[in-house]
C-alpha positions in Angstrom: 9.1 31.0 -8.9 11.8 33.6 -8.7 15.4 32.9 -8.4 15.5 34.0 -4.7 12.6 31.7 -3.9 14.2 28.8 -5.7 17.5 29.3 -3.9 15.7 29.5 -0.5 13.8 26.2 -1.2 17.1 24.4 -2.2 18.7 25.7 1.0 15.8 24.5 3.1 16.1 21.0 1.5 19.8 20.9 2.2 19.1 21.5 5.9 16.8 18.4 6.1 18.5 15.2 7.2 19.0 12.4 4.7 16.4 9.6 4.9 16.5 6.1 3.4 13.3 4.1 3.5 11.5 1.3 1.7 8.0 1.9 0.5 5.3 -0.8 -0.1 3.7 -0.3 -3.4 0.7 -2.2 -5.0 0.0 -2.1 -8.8 -2.2 -4.0 -11.2 -5.5 -5.7 -10.3 -7.7 -2.9 -11.7 -5.5 -0.1 -10.3 -4.8 2.7 -12.8 -1.6 3.7 -11.0 0.6 2.7 -8.1 -1.1 2.4 -4.7 1.2 3.2 -1.7 -1.0 2.1 1.2 -0.5 2.9 4.9 1.3 0.0 6.5 2.6 -0.8 10.0 5.0 -3.5 11.2 4.2 -5.4 14.4 5.9 -8.5 15.7 7.5 -9.2 12.3 4.2 -9.0 10.4 3.2 -6.3 7.9 -0.3 -4.9 8.2 -2.2 -2.8 5.7 -4.7 -0.2 6.6 -8.1 -0.6 4.8 -10.3 2.4 5.0 -13.7 2.4 3.2 -13.2 5.9 2.0 -9.8 5.2 0.5 -9.9 6.1 -3.2 -7.2 3.7 -4.2 -8.8 0.8 -2.2 -12.1 1.7 -3.9 -10.5 1.5 -7.3 -8.9 -1.8 -6.5 -12.2 -3.3 -5.3 -14.6 -1.9 -7.9 -12.3 -0.9 -10.8 -13.8 2.6 -10.7 -13.0 5.8 -9.0 -14.8 6.9 -5.8 -17.0 10.0 -6.4 -18.1 11.8 -3.3 -19.7 14.7 -5.2 -21.9 12.7 -7.6 -24.9 15.0 -7.0 -26.9 12.2 -5.4 -27.5 11.5 -1.8 -25.0 8.7 -1.7 -21.4 8.7 -3.1 -20.9 6.9 -6.4 -18.8 3.6 -6.5 -18.7 3.6 -2.7 -17.5 0.6 -0.7 -19.2 1.7 2.5 -20.5 -1.8 3.2 -21.2 -4.0 6.3 -18.0 -6.0 5.9 -16.0 -3.2 7.7 -18.3 -3.2 10.7 -18.3 -7.0 10.9 -14.5 -7.1 10.9 -14.2 -4.4 13.6 -16.7 -6.4 15.7 -14.7 -9.6 15.3 -11.5 -7.7 16.2 -13.0 -6.4 19.4 -14.3 -9.8 20.4 -10.9 -11.4 19.7 -9.2 -8.8 21.8 -11.6 -9.3 24.7 -11.1 -13.1 24.5 -7.3 -12.7 24.4 -7.4 -10.5 27.5 -9.7 -12.8 29.3 -7.5 -15.8 28.6 -4.4 -13.9 29.9 -6.2 -12.9 33.2 -7.5 -16.4 33.8 -4.0 -17.9 33.2 -2.4 -15.3 35.6 -5.0 -16.0 38.3 -4.5 -19.8 38.0 -0.7 -19.5 38.1 -0.8 -17.4 41.3 -3.4 -19.6 42.9 -5.8 -16.7 43.1 -9.5 -16.5 42.3 -10.6 -15.9 38.8 -12.6 -12.7 38.6 -16.3 -13.2 37.9 -16.4 -10.2 35.6 -13.5 -9.3 33.4 -13.3 -5.8 31.9 -13.3 -5.2 28.2 -10.0 -4.9 26.4 -8.4 -1.5 25.9 -5.7 -0.3 23.5 -3.1 -0.4 26.3 -3.6 -4.1 26.7 -1.8 -4.8 23.4 1.5 -4.7 25.4 0.2 -7.5 27.6 -1.7 -9.7 25.2 0.2 -9.1 22.0 0.2 -6.7 19.1 -2.4 -8.6 17.0 -5.2 -11.2 17.1 -6.3 -13.9 14.8 -10.0 -14.1 13.7 -12.0 -16.3 11.4 -13.0 -14.0 8.5 -16.7 -14.1 7.5 -17.7 -16.2 4.4 -18.4 -14.5 1.1 -20.0 -15.2 -2.2 -18.1 -14.9 -5.5 -19.4 -11.7 -7.1 -18.8 -13.2 -10.5 -20.9 -16.2 -9.7 -23.8 -15.2 -7.4 -25.5 -18.6 -7.7 -22.6 -20.4 -6.2 -22.4 -21.4 -2.5 -20.6 -19.3 0.1 -16.9 -19.6 0.4 -15.4 -19.8 3.9 -13.2 -16.8 4.8 -9.5 -17.3 5.8 -7.9 -16.9 9.2 -6.9 -13.2 9.3 -4.3 -11.5 11.6 -5.7 -8.1 12.6 -3.7 -5.5 14.3 -4.7 -4.6 17.9 -6.4 -1.3 17.2 -9.6 -0.7 19.1 -10.1 3.1 18.6 -10.5 3.1 14.8 -13.1 1.9 12.3 -10.3 1.0 9.9 -9.3 -2.6 9.4 -5.6 -3.3 9.8 -5.1 -6.7 8.1 -2.0 -8.7 7.4 -0.7 -7.8 4.0 -0.7 -10.8 1.7 -1.9 -11.5 -1.9 -4.5 -14.0 -0.6 -5.8 -11.6 2.0 -6.2 -8.7 -0.5 -8.1 -11.0 -2.9 -10.4 -12.1 -0.1 -11.0 -8.5 1.0 -11.9 -7.5 -2.6 -14.5 -10.3 -3.0 -15.9 -10.0 0.5 -16.4 -6.2 0.1 -18.1 -6.7 -3.3 -20.4 -9.3 -1.9 -21.3 -7.3 1.2 -24.6 -5.3 1.5 -24.4 -1.6 1.6 -24.2 0.0 5.1 -27.3 1.7 6.3 -27.2 3.9 9.4 -29.4 2.1 12.1 -32.2 4.0 13.6 -31.9 4.5 17.4 -34.5 2.9 19.7 -35.5 6.3 21.0 -36.1 7.7 17.5 -37.9 4.5 16.5 -40.4 4.4 19.3 -40.8 8.1 19.9 -41.3 9.9 16.6 -41.0 13.6 16.7 -44.3 15.5 16.5 -44.5 19.2 15.6 -46.7 21.3 17.8 -48.7 23.8 15.9 -49.3 27.0 17.8 -51.3 29.9 16.6 -50.5 33.5 17.5 -51.3 34.4 21.1 -53.7 37.3 21.5 -52.2 40.2 23.3 -54.5 42.0 25.8 -55.8 42.0 29.3 -56.4 38.2 29.4 -52.7 37.6 28.5 -51.6 39.7 31.5 -54.2 38.1 33.8 -56.1 41.4 34.3 -59.8 42.1 34.1 -61.1 44.9 31.8 -62.1 48.1 33.5 -65.8 48.5 34.1 -67.8 51.8 33.8 -70.7 51.7 36.2 -72.8 54.6 34.8 -71.3 55.5 31.5 -72.8 52.7 29.4 -76.3 53.2 30.9 -76.2 57.0 30.4 -75.4 56.4 26.7 -78.4 54.1 26.3 -80.9 56.4 28.0 -79.7 59.6 26.4 -82.0 60.9 23.5 -80.5 60.7 19.9 -77.4 59.0 21.4 -76.3 62.1 23.3 -74.9 61.9 26.7 -76.9 63.3 29.7 -75.7 66.5 31.1 -74.9 66.7 34.8 -77.4 68.5 36.9 -76.2 71.7 38.3 
């Protein structure tokens, strides 16, 4: 970098406003460095973002680095497992239940009729029902002792986020340990086959080349009334001469 470029960069940094912030860092537990996860504060609770393609989360869970270019069909040391889908399903159900409870309470308080059908929860409903919900986490098996019985999962606070496959979980030591064991004990995720593809397999239609000719155009070949007969009756294959 030249002196002019260095001076321009320093001048640009001087123009930026001063910022003071606190970062959440996680170290140890199989991590080779410091993990600075994405977090969010809501109602006095700190939530951590768990993404199944996060390299540092993968290293924390498996003790190995995620390799997306391993040369095989599937990434190496991946944590793409069913646990993430299970947690997002539990989160959506909890949000729907929370919204339903709120609507029923409002109808009873006003003396109105409780709706027979209540719409599903949306992201905007977090300002009515609350920023997070509490779910019963699924049980898991200790990966170090597969013959042992399943262990019940804890009560988890999940951030109200309905438009993402990521799991936003309350950040605690116990929750991180649970997530690690639950992910390790969860089966690998397989993309489900749609009902249409399952019951209607695609079949290739084999077509040969179409002949190009009169039949293709829908026309009949021209007929010669006397030419063919004249050739057959002519001696030595010669055509008959017209009589003068």
